[in-house]
C-alpha positions as CSV (number, residue, x, y, z in Angstrom):
1,M,28.5,60.8,-4.7
2,S,27.9,60.6,-8.5
3,E,31.8,59.0,-9.3
4,R,31.2,56.5,-6.7
5,A,30.5,52.8,-7.8
6,P,26.9,51.6,-7.5
7,V,26.7,48.6,-4.9
8,L,22.8,48.4,-5.1
9,E,20.5,48.8,-8.3
10,L,17.2,48.0,-8.2
11,K,15.8,48.0,-12.0
12,G,11.8,47.8,-12.6
13,I,11.3,46.0,-9.6
14,V,7.5,44.6,-9.7
15,R,5.8,42.9,-6.9
16,T,2.5,41.5,-6.7
17,F,0.5,39.5,-3.9
18,R,-3.0,37.9,-4.1
19,Q,-5.6,38.3,-1.0
20,G,-8.4,36.1,-2.1
21,L,-9.7,37.5,-5.6
22,V,-7.6,40.9,-5.0
23,K,-4.3,41.4,-6.7
24,L,-2.2,43.8,-4.7
25,H,0.3,45.8,-6.7
26,V,3.2,46.6,-3.9
27,L,5.6,47.5,-6.2
28,R,4.9,49.1,-9.7
29,G,8.4,49.2,-11.6
30,A,10.5,50.8,-8.6
31,D,14.1,51.8,-9.5
32,L,16.6,53.1,-7.0
33,T,20.7,53.2,-7.1
34,V,22.7,53.3,-4.1
35,R,26.2,53.9,-4.3
36,E,29.6,53.1,-2.2
37,G,29.4,55.4,1.2
38,E,26.0,56.7,0.4
39,I,23.5,56.1,3.4
40,V,19.7,56.3,1.9
41,A,16.6,56.6,3.8
42,L,13.6,54.8,2.8
43,V,10.4,56.3,4.1
44,G,6.3,55.6,3.4
45,P,3.4,54.8,5.3
46,S,2.9,51.6,6.8
47,G,1.8,49.1,4.5
48,A,3.4,50.9,1.3
49,G,6.1,48.1,0.9
50,K,9.0,49.1,2.5
51,S,9.9,45.8,3.9
52,T,9.3,43.9,0.7
53,L,11.5,46.1,-1.1
54,L,14.3,45.5,1.5
55,H,14.0,42.0,1.2
56,I,14.2,42.0,-2.5
57,A,17.3,44.1,-2.3
58,G,18.9,41.5,0.0
59,L,17.8,38.6,-2.3
60,L,15.5,37.2,0.6
61,E,12.6,37.5,-2.0
62,K,12.0,37.4,-5.6
63,A,10.5,39.8,-7.6
64,D,8.1,39.4,-10.4
65,S,10.1,41.1,-12.8
66,G,13.0,43.7,-12.9
67,D,16.7,42.9,-11.8
68,V,18.7,43.4,-8.7
69,M,22.6,44.1,-9.1
70,I,24.9,44.0,-6.4
71,A,28.2,45.3,-6.7
72,G,27.6,45.0,-10.7
73,Q,26.4,41.6,-10.6
74,S,22.8,40.9,-11.9
75,C,21.1,38.4,-9.5
76,I,17.6,38.0,-11.0
77,K,19.0,34.5,-12.6
78,L,21.6,33.2,-10.0
79,D,20.7,29.8,-8.0
80,D,19.9,29.5,-4.7
81,D,23.3,28.8,-3.6
82,A,24.8,31.7,-5.4
83,L,22.2,34.0,-3.8
84,T,23.5,32.5,-0.4
85,G,26.8,33.4,-1.1
86,I,26.3,37.1,-2.2
87,R,23.9,37.6,1.0
88,R,26.8,35.9,3.2
89,D,29.7,37.9,1.6
90,K,28.3,41.2,0.3
91,L,25.2,42.2,2.5
92,G,24.5,43.0,6.1
93,F,21.2,42.9,7.7
94,V,19.7,44.9,10.8
95,Y,15.9,44.5,11.7
96,Q,13.4,46.2,13.8
97,Y,13.8,43.1,16.3
98,H,17.4,41.9,17.0
99,H,16.8,38.3,16.3
100,L,20.1,37.5,18.4
101,L,20.5,33.8,19.3
102,P,19.4,33.6,23.0
103,E,21.5,30.6,23.9
104,F,24.5,32.6,23.0
105,S,26.9,35.4,24.2
106,A,26.9,38.8,22.6
107,R,30.4,37.8,21.2
108,E,29.4,34.4,19.8
109,N,26.4,36.1,17.9
110,V,29.2,38.2,16.2
111,V,31.4,35.0,15.9
112,I,28.8,32.7,14.1
113,P,28.3,34.3,10.9
114,Q,32.0,34.9,10.2
115,V,32.8,31.1,11.0
116,I,30.1,30.1,8.5
117,A,31.8,32.4,6.2
118,G,35.1,30.8,6.5
119,R,37.0,32.7,9.3
120,S,38.8,30.8,11.7
121,K,37.1,30.8,15.0
122,A,40.1,32.6,16.7
123,E,40.2,35.3,14.3
124,A,36.4,35.6,14.3
125,R,36.7,36.2,17.9
126,V,39.5,38.9,17.7
127,R,37.2,40.8,15.2
128,A,34.1,40.3,17.6
129,D,35.8,41.8,20.1
130,E,37.0,44.9,18.2
131,I,33.7,45.5,17.0
132,L,32.0,45.2,20.4
133,S,34.7,47.5,21.7
134,W,33.5,50.0,18.9
135,M,30.5,49.7,20.2
136,G,31.1,50.2,23.8
137,L,30.1,46.9,24.6
138,S,33.5,45.2,25.7
139,D,32.2,44.5,29.3
140,R,29.1,42.8,28.0
141,A,30.6,40.5,25.5
142,D,30.0,37.6,27.6
143,H,26.4,38.3,28.6
144,R,23.7,36.5,26.8
145,P,20.8,38.6,24.8
146,A,18.5,38.4,28.0
147,R,20.8,40.1,30.1
148,L,21.3,42.9,27.9
149,S,19.1,46.0,27.4
150,G,17.2,46.7,24.1
151,G,19.7,49.3,22.8
152,E,22.7,46.9,23.9
153,Q,20.9,44.0,22.0
154,Q,20.4,46.0,18.9
155,R,23.9,47.3,19.0
156,V,25.1,43.6,19.3
157,A,22.7,43.2,16.1
158,I,24.5,45.7,14.1
159,A,27.9,44.5,15.0
160,R,26.7,40.9,13.6
161,A,25.7,42.7,10.5
162,I,29.1,44.3,9.6
163,A,30.9,41.6,11.0
164,N,31.9,40.2,7.6
165,T,32.8,43.6,6.0
166,P,29.6,43.7,4.0
167,R,29.2,46.0,0.7
168,L,25.8,46.8,1.4
169,L,24.1,47.4,4.8
170,L,20.1,46.8,4.5
171,A,18.2,48.1,8.1
172,D,14.5,47.7,8.5
173,E,13.1,50.1,11.3
174,P,16.5,49.4,13.1
175,T,15.6,51.7,16.0
176,G,11.7,51.0,15.7
177,N,11.5,49.1,19.0
178,L,13.6,51.6,21.3
179,D,12.9,54.6,23.3
180,P,13.8,57.9,21.4
181,E,16.9,58.6,23.6
182,T,18.2,54.9,23.1
183,A,17.1,55.4,19.6
184,A,19.1,58.1,18.8
185,E,21.9,56.5,20.2
186,V,21.9,53.6,18.6
187,F,21.6,55.3,15.0
188,E,24.1,57.3,15.7
189,I,26.5,54.2,16.0
190,L,24.9,52.8,13.1
191,L,25.7,56.2,10.9
192,R,29.3,56.1,12.2
193,L,30.1,52.6,11.5
194,A,28.6,52.9,7.9
195,R,30.3,56.0,7.3
196,G,33.7,54.7,8.8
197,A,33.5,51.5,6.6
198,G,32.4,53.3,3.4
199,L,29.4,51.0,3.2
200,A,26.4,51.7,1.0
201,A,23.1,51.7,3.3
202,L,19.4,51.3,2.9
203,I,17.6,52.2,6.2
204,A,13.9,52.1,6.3
205,T,12.5,54.2,9.1
206,H,9.3,56.1,10.1
207,N,11.3,58.8,12.1
208,M,12.0,61.5,9.8
209,D,14.5,63.1,12.3
210,L,16.6,60.1,11.5
211,A,15.9,60.2,7.7
212,A,17.2,63.9,7.7
213,R,20.4,62.8,8.9
214,M,21.2,60.4,6.3
215,D,22.6,61.6,2.6
216,R,19.3,61.8,0.8
217,I,15.5,60.4,1.3
218,I,13.7,57.9,-0.8
219,R,9.8,57.7,-0.5
220,L,7.8,54.7,-1.5
221,G,4.2,55.3,-2.5
222,D,1.9,53.8,-4.9
223,G,4.5,51.1,-5.6
224,R,7.1,53.5,-6.9
225,L,10.2,55.4,-5.6
226,M,10.7,58.8,-5.7
227,P,12.8,61.7,-4.0
228,A,11.0,63.0,-0.7
């Protein structure tokens, strides 16, 4: 794994919040490298700052200090337009709740981010159908989210996340809202797709059985990252 190029590098990430007069030190110099083809589990107690770390890694939130490097590019001084471009072209996001657009079909939810990235609607539709087929959802492609089960909705969310062939996949409790059997099924699909595409992935989870199936486990505690 060590010869593979780093896709995500967090260097000395510090993040604090204020609650009234109290200063909360959520991240105290967090360091992490995730390489091509590596799937890393991020674990830690609720409130430890896992979501904050993922938001910073995904360029959705700024750190107080430190640097985030995506595919070798420092992002700390980039403007909003440049950050948006990196998120669009190099990152994929999966959340605990699917956040699908309710008025659009499963296929359209996978097509839209591709069109935003510049792909033609015809090309985007072909790719959407291909990914949905991989996920066993071909017969559900025309259904809106309300007509899909929880597991199906989350599979569409994963399809949307990988539609633009990102370099890095970030997932925040992607099976947290699912029953154990469905969670295992969805997680298996997520792992298979990430490994098949050679993605780097950082996945926050409370499920240690799922974490154990990843390449390594990193624990967040007291604002720092350490091997579990």
